C-alpha positions as CSV (number, residue, x, y, z in Angstrom):
1,M,16.2,-1.5,28.2
2,N,12.8,-0.5,29.4
3,I,13.8,3.2,29.0
4,I,14.6,2.6,25.3
5,R,11.3,0.7,24.8
6,W,9.4,3.7,26.5
7,I,11.2,6.1,24.2
8,F,10.7,4.2,20.9
9,F,7.3,2.4,21.3
10,I,5.3,5.2,19.7
11,P,7.8,6.0,16.9
12,I,8.1,2.3,16.0
13,A,4.3,1.8,16.1
14,F,4.0,4.8,13.8
15,V,6.5,3.4,11.3
16,A,4.7,0.0,11.4
17,S,1.4,1.7,10.9
18,I,2.6,3.5,7.8
19,A,4.2,0.4,6.4
20,I,1.2,-1.9,6.9
21,G,-1.2,0.8,5.7
22,A,0.8,1.3,2.5
23,L,1.0,-2.4,1.8
24,I,-2.8,-3.0,2.3
25,N,-3.5,0.1,0.2
26,I,-1.6,-1.4,-2.7
27,F,-3.2,-4.8,-2.4
28,A,-6.7,-3.6,-1.8
29,Y,-6.6,-1.3,-4.9
30,G,-5.1,-4.0,-7.1
31,L,-7.7,-6.6,-6.0
32,F,-10.9,-4.6,-5.9
33,G,-10.2,-1.5,-8.0
34,F,-12.5,0.6,-5.8
35,E,-10.8,3.8,-4.7
36,W,-12.9,4.2,-1.5
37,L,-12.3,0.5,-0.5
38,R,-8.6,1.1,-0.9
39,W,-8.5,4.0,1.6
40,I,-10.9,2.3,4.1
41,A,-8.7,-0.8,4.1
42,S,-5.6,1.3,4.5
43,G,-7.0,3.3,7.4
44,C,-8.2,0.3,9.3
45,S,-4.9,-1.5,9.0
46,R,-2.9,1.6,10.0
47,A,-5.0,2.0,13.2
48,A,-4.8,-1.7,14.1
49,A,-1.0,-1.8,13.4
50,F,-0.3,1.3,15.4
51,I,-2.2,0.1,18.5
52,V,-1.0,-3.5,18.5
53,V,2.7,-2.7,17.8
54,G,2.7,0.0,20.4
55,I,1.2,-2.3,23.1
56,K,3.7,-5.1,22.3
57,I,6.7,-2.8,22.5
58,A,5.7,-0.8,25.6
59,P,7.2,-2.4,28.7
60,S,4.0,-1.9,30.7
61,K,0.8,-3.7,29.8
62,K,-1.6,-1.4,31.6
63,N,-4.7,0.0,30.1
64,T,-3.2,3.5,30.3
65,V,-0.8,2.5,27.5
66,K,-3.6,1.2,25.3
67,L,-5.7,4.3,25.9
68,T,-2.8,6.5,25.1
69,L,-2.3,4.7,21.8
70,I,-6.0,4.9,21.0
71,I,-6.1,8.6,21.7
72,I,-3.1,9.2,19.4
73,T,-4.8,7.0,16.8
74,L,-8.0,9.1,17.1
75,L,-6.0,12.3,16.7
76,L,-4.1,11.0,13.7
77,G,-7.3,9.8,12.1
78,V,-9.0,13.2,12.6
79,I,-6.0,15.1,11.2
80,S,-5.8,12.7,8.2
81,A,-9.5,13.1,7.4
82,L,-9.5,16.9,7.8
83,G,-6.3,17.3,5.8
84,A,-7.8,15.3,2.9
85,C,-11.0,17.2,3.0
86,L,-9.2,20.5,3.0
87,K,-7.5,19.4,-0.2
88,D,-10.8,18.4,-1.7
89,N,-9.8,14.7,-1.7
90,H,-12.8,13.4,0.2
91,I,-12.3,9.8,-0.8
92,Q,-8.8,9.7,0.8
93,G,-10.3,11.2,3.9
94,L,-12.1,7.8,4.4
95,A,-8.7,6.5,5.6
96,G,-8.7,8.9,8.6
97,L,-12.4,8.1,9.3
98,A,-11.6,4.4,9.3
99,M,-8.8,5.0,11.8
100,V,-11.2,6.7,14.1
101,V,-13.7,3.9,13.9
102,V,-11.2,1.2,14.6
103,A,-9.8,3.1,17.5
104,I,-13.3,3.5,19.0
105,C,-14.0,-0.2,18.5
106,L,-10.8,-1.2,20.4
107,I,-11.5,1.1,23.4
108,K,-13.4,-1.6,25.3
109,M,-11.0,-4.5,24.5
110,E,-8.9,-5.4,27.5
111,I,-5.2,-5.1,27.0
112,S,-4.8,-8.8,28.0
113,H,-6.6,-9.7,24.8
114,F,-3.7,-8.6,22.8
115,D,-1.8,-11.7,24.1
116,I,-2.8,-15.2,23.3
117,Q,-4.6,-16.2,26.5
118,N,-7.3,-18.5,25.1
119,E,-6.2,-20.8,22.3
120,S,-9.8,-22.0,21.8
121,T,-11.0,-18.6,20.7
122,S,-12.5,-18.9,17.3
123,G,-14.6,-17.0,14.8
124,I,-14.1,-13.3,14.2
125,S,-12.5,-12.7,17.6
126,W,-9.7,-15.1,16.8
127,W,-8.1,-12.7,14.4
128,F,-7.8,-10.0,17.1
129,T,-6.5,-12.2,20.0
130,R,-3.2,-13.7,18.6
131,G,-0.8,-11.6,20.6
132,I,2.1,-10.3,18.6
133,V,0.9,-12.4,15.7
134,S,-2.1,-10.0,15.6
135,L,0.2,-7.6,13.8
136,V,-0.4,-10.0,10.8
137,T,-3.8,-11.4,11.5
138,I,-5.6,-8.1,12.2
139,P,-4.7,-6.5,8.8
140,I,-5.6,-9.8,7.1
141,A,-9.0,-9.8,8.9
142,L,-9.7,-6.2,7.9
143,F,-8.6,-7.1,4.4
144,L,-11.1,-9.9,4.3
145,V,-13.9,-7.7,5.7
146,I,-13.2,-5.1,3.0
147,G,-13.2,-8.0,0.5
148,C,-16.5,-9.2,1.8
149,I,-18.1,-5.8,1.5
150,G,-16.6,-5.3,-2.0
151,A,-17.9,-8.7,-3.1
152,F,-21.4,-7.9,-2.0
153,I,-21.3,-4.5,-3.7
154,Q,-19.9,-6.0,-6.9
155,G,-22.5,-8.8,-6.6
156,G,-25.3,-6.2,-6.4
157,I,-24.0,-4.4,-9.5
158,Q,-23.8,-7.6,-11.4
159,T,-27.2,-8.8,-10.3
160,I,-28.8,-5.5,-11.5
161,A,-26.9,-5.9,-14.8
162,Y,-28.2,-9.5,-15.1
163,L,-31.8,-8.3,-14.6
164,R,-31.5,-5.5,-17.1
165,V,-29.7,-7.4,-19.8
166,L,-31.7,-10.7,-19.5
167,R,-35.0,-8.8,-19.7
168,A,-33.8,-6.7,-22.6
169,V,-32.3,-9.5,-24.7
170,F,-34.6,-12.5,-23.8
171,G,-37.8,-10.8,-22.5
172,F,-40.0,-12.9,-20.3
173,V,-37.7,-15.9,-20.6
174,G,-34.8,-13.8,-19.4
175,I,-36.8,-12.9,-16.2
176,I,-37.3,-16.6,-15.5
177,I,-33.6,-17.2,-16.0
178,F,-32.8,-14.4,-13.6
179,L,-34.8,-16.0,-10.8
180,F,-32.3,-18.9,-10.9
181,V,-29.2,-16.8,-11.4
182,W,-29.4,-14.0,-8.8
183,P,-28.4,-16.0,-5.7
184,F,-25.2,-17.0,-7.4
185,S,-24.3,-13.4,-8.4
186,L,-25.6,-11.5,-5.3
187,L,-24.9,-13.9,-2.4
188,M,-22.3,-16.5,-3.3
189,P,-19.1,-14.5,-3.8
190,G,-19.7,-12.4,-0.7
191,G,-20.7,-15.5,1.3
192,L,-17.4,-17.2,0.4
193,W,-15.4,-14.1,1.6
194,W,-17.4,-14.2,4.8
195,S,-16.7,-18.0,5.2
196,T,-13.0,-17.3,4.9
197,L,-13.2,-14.8,7.7
198,K,-15.5,-16.9,9.9
199,K,-14.6,-20.6,9.3
200,I,-10.8,-20.5,8.8
201,P,-10.1,-19.9,12.5
202,E,-12.5,-22.8,13.4
203,V,-10.6,-25.1,11.1
204,I,-7.3,-24.0,12.5
205,Q,-8.4,-24.5,16.1
206,S,-9.9,-28.0,15.5
207,K,-7.3,-29.5,13.1
208,A,-4.0,-27.6,13.3
209,K,-1.4,-29.3,15.7
210,S,1.4,-26.8,15.0
211,R,2.0,-23.4,13.7
212,A,3.1,-24.9,10.4
213,D,-0.2,-26.7,10.2
214,A,-2.1,-23.5,11.0
215,C,-0.3,-21.6,8.2
216,G,-1.0,-24.4,5.8
217,Y,-4.7,-24.6,6.6
218,F,-4.9,-20.8,6.5
219,L,-3.2,-20.5,3.1
220,A,-5.1,-23.4,1.5
221,G,-8.5,-22.4,2.8
222,S,-8.2,-18.7,2.1
223,I,-6.8,-19.2,-1.4
224,F,-9.4,-21.8,-2.2
225,L,-12.4,-19.8,-0.9
226,V,-11.3,-16.4,-2.1
227,G,-10.2,-17.8,-5.4
228,I,-13.7,-19.4,-6.0
229,A,-15.4,-16.1,-5.1
230,M,-13.2,-14.1,-7.5
231,G,-13.6,-16.7,-10.2
232,M,-17.4,-16.6,-9.8
233,Q,-17.5,-12.9,-10.3
234,W,-15.2,-13.1,-13.3
235,I,-17.5,-15.7,-14.8
236,H,-20.5,-13.5,-14.1
237,A,-18.9,-10.5,-15.8
238,K,-18.1,-12.6,-18.9
239,T,-21.6,-14.0,-19.0
240,I,-23.2,-10.6,-18.8
241,V,-21.0,-9.4,-21.7
242,W,-21.9,-12.5,-23.7
243,I,-25.6,-11.9,-23.2
244,A,-25.2,-8.2,-24.1
245,D,-23.5,-9.2,-27.3
246,R,-26.5,-11.3,-28.4
247,N,-28.4,-8.0,-28.9
248,P,-26.1,-5.0,-28.4
249,D,-28.7,-2.4,-29.1
250,A,-31.3,-3.8,-26.7
251,A,-28.6,-4.2,-24.0
252,Y,-27.3,-0.7,-24.6
253,E,-30.8,0.7,-24.1
254,A,-31.0,-1.2,-20.8
255,G,-27.8,0.3,-19.6
256,V,-25.5,-2.7,-20.2
257,T,-22.7,-3.0,-22.9
258,G,-20.7,-5.9,-24.2
259,T,-17.8,-6.2,-26.6
260,K,-20.0,-5.4,-29.7
261,S,-21.0,-1.9,-30.5
262,P,-24.7,-1.1,-30.3
263,E,-24.7,0.3,-33.8
264,K,-28.4,1.3,-34.0
265,A,-28.0,3.4,-30.8
266,L,-24.7,4.9,-32.0
267,C,-26.2,5.8,-35.4
268,K,-29.2,7.3,-33.7
269,T,-26.9,9.3,-31.3
270,A,-24.9,10.6,-34.3
271,I,-27.9,11.7,-36.3
272,M,-29.6,13.3,-33.2
273,S,-26.4,15.1,-32.4
274,F,-26.1,16.6,-35.9
275,I,-29.8,17.6,-35.8
276,R,-29.1,19.4,-32.5
277,A,-26.1,21.2,-34.0
278,H,-28.2,22.2,-37.0
279,S,-30.9,23.6,-34.8
280,M,-28.4,25.8,-33.1
281,M,-27.3,27.6,-36.3
282,S,-30.8,28.5,-37.6
283,D,-34.0,29.9,-36.2
284,E,-37.6,28.6,-36.7
285,R,-37.7,30.2,-40.2
286,G,-34.5,28.4,-41.2
287,E,-32.4,31.6,-41.4
288,V,-28.9,31.4,-40.1
289,V,-28.3,33.1,-36.8
290,Q,-25.2,34.6,-35.3
291,L,-23.8,32.5,-32.4
292,D,-21.9,33.8,-29.5
293,R,-18.8,32.0,-28.1
294,D,-20.7,29.8,-25.6
295,Q,-23.2,28.8,-28.2
296,T,-20.5,28.0,-30.7
297,E,-18.7,25.8,-28.1
298,K,-22.0,23.9,-27.4
299,M,-22.4,23.4,-31.2
300,K,-18.8,22.0,-31.4
301,I,-19.4,19.6,-28.6
302,S,-22.6,18.3,-30.3
303,I,-20.8,17.9,-33.6
304,R,-17.9,16.0,-31.9
305,N,-20.3,13.7,-30.1
306,G,-22.0,13.0,-33.4
307,L,-18.7,12.3,-35.2
308,T,-17.5,10.1,-32.4
309,S,-20.7,8.0,-32.5
310,A,-20.7,7.9,-36.3
311,S,-17.1,6.5,-36.4
312,Q,-18.3,3.4,-34.6
313,V,-21.1,2.6,-37.1
314,S,-20.1,0.0,-39.7
315,D,-21.0,0.1,-43.4
316,K,-22.4,-3.4,-43.0
317,Y,-25.0,-2.2,-40.6
318,L,-25.9,0.8,-42.7
319,G,-26.0,-1.3,-45.9
320,G,-28.5,-3.6,-44.3
321,I,-31.0,-0.7,-44.0
322,H,-30.5,0.8,-47.5
323,P,-27.8,0.0,-50.2
324,D,-26.9,3.6,-50.6
325,L,-26.9,4.5,-46.9
326,P,-23.2,3.9,-46.2
327,R,-22.2,6.4,-48.9
328,Q,-24.8,9.0,-48.0
329,F,-24.0,8.7,-44.3
330,N,-20.2,8.8,-44.5
331,A,-19.6,10.9,-47.6
332,H,-22.3,13.5,-47.0
333,L,-23.5,13.6,-43.4
334,V,-20.3,12.7,-41.5
335,A,-17.9,14.3,-44.0
336,G,-20.0,17.5,-44.2
337,W,-20.2,18.0,-40.4
338,K,-16.5,17.3,-40.1
339,M,-15.8,19.9,-42.7
340,Y,-18.0,22.4,-41.0
341,L,-16.3,21.7,-37.6
342,D,-12.9,22.3,-39.2
343,G,-14.2,25.5,-40.6
344,L,-15.3,26.6,-37.1
345,N,-12.0,25.7,-35.6
346,Q,-10.1,27.6,-38.4
347,S,-12.5,30.5,-38.6
348,N,-12.9,29.7,-42.3
349,P,-16.4,30.6,-43.5
350,S,-15.7,29.0,-47.0
351,L,-15.0,25.6,-45.4
352,Q,-18.2,26.0,-43.3
353,I,-20.3,26.6,-46.4
354,Q,-18.8,23.6,-48.2
355,G,-19.6,21.5,-45.1
356,I,-23.2,22.6,-45.1
357,Q,-23.6,22.1,-48.8
358,C,-22.3,18.5,-48.3
359,V,-24.9,18.0,-45.5
360,F,-27.7,19.2,-47.8
361,Q,-27.0,16.2,-50.1
362,W,-27.7,14.0,-47.0
363,D,-30.9,16.0,-46.3
364,E,-32.2,15.2,-49.8
365,F,-31.6,11.5,-49.3
366,K,-33.2,11.6,-45.9
367,E,-36.3,13.3,-47.2
368,K,-36.7,10.5,-49.9
369,N,-36.2,7.7,-47.3
370,E,-37.6,9.4,-44.2
371,D,-40.0,6.6,-43.2
372,L,-37.3,3.9,-43.6
373,L,-34.7,5.8,-41.6
374,Y,-37.2,6.6,-38.9
375,S,-38.4,3.0,-38.5
376,S,-34.9,1.5,-38.7
377,I,-32.8,4.0,-36.7
378,I,-34.7,6.7,-34.9
379,R,-37.6,4.8,-33.5
């Protein structure tokens, strides 16, 4: 029997490593959405599973077995990282780097710690000293660590968004509001993830009288704390969107968007894109210049950007500036540049001329109402 265990302890550990890593990979990506967190979580769990399963299956519990598994883990991690980098998939290479880090961290851990020797062990070390059960608890602990890091990162992003959108929409009052909001966005979600990692073992040790009780406390505590953390970040995201929708243009200029289109910014982008395209086709004296292929492609990109932005501007917004602006903007400026772009794509000079003639009608309207357009849109 020992011979069979010696033959298969590394292959079985390798299979367990692949299976646990793939499972954590799926859950981490589904929960956090960050590609780099996904691969770090996968690498950590693969390394931990390989070492723990290998030690439990090997008939000898000497440190030589542990060191052998750690060396193999290091090699697998290096190979995985280099292979990903050679394929220009640097983010996936983080999985191999994570395997190396976990293997190094476990070098000093005595092999006896992989068995449940001290039932009173609590805190972070509890997750790594459950014997064969560590096959489950170590990936969960690593998952919680990754969740904690992700929560603090997302909290930081949301806190910056709060500062920008509150200041842009509400001014000085928004800054006062931010002083009360930032701890709940930056610290609370990550703190709840950390509490799950740190406090759940203490609760289990002090109150659980059986394995069934331990499982119950773990599931109830982790679902409750992690659920509150995720719920808080969902509420923060919805709140930021709601604030941005109070003044979409101010929020957009601050780098935050909601569900409503920032029509002033979009209209300005459209007009400036068309102006940029127009400047490419004529020189300082207003005479048409011959464009090479690269210049023509740049002009097409500028026109497309203008058309894309213009398509999101409503007639209601335009009509609020000038009663005739919706017709002039859509029927002359946008339609003219779309016609000109079609002429470029079809190599049809006649269609290009028709497009420019259409845009000229917009230019006449713009010259008559230049001050109004500048103060309402461009400024």
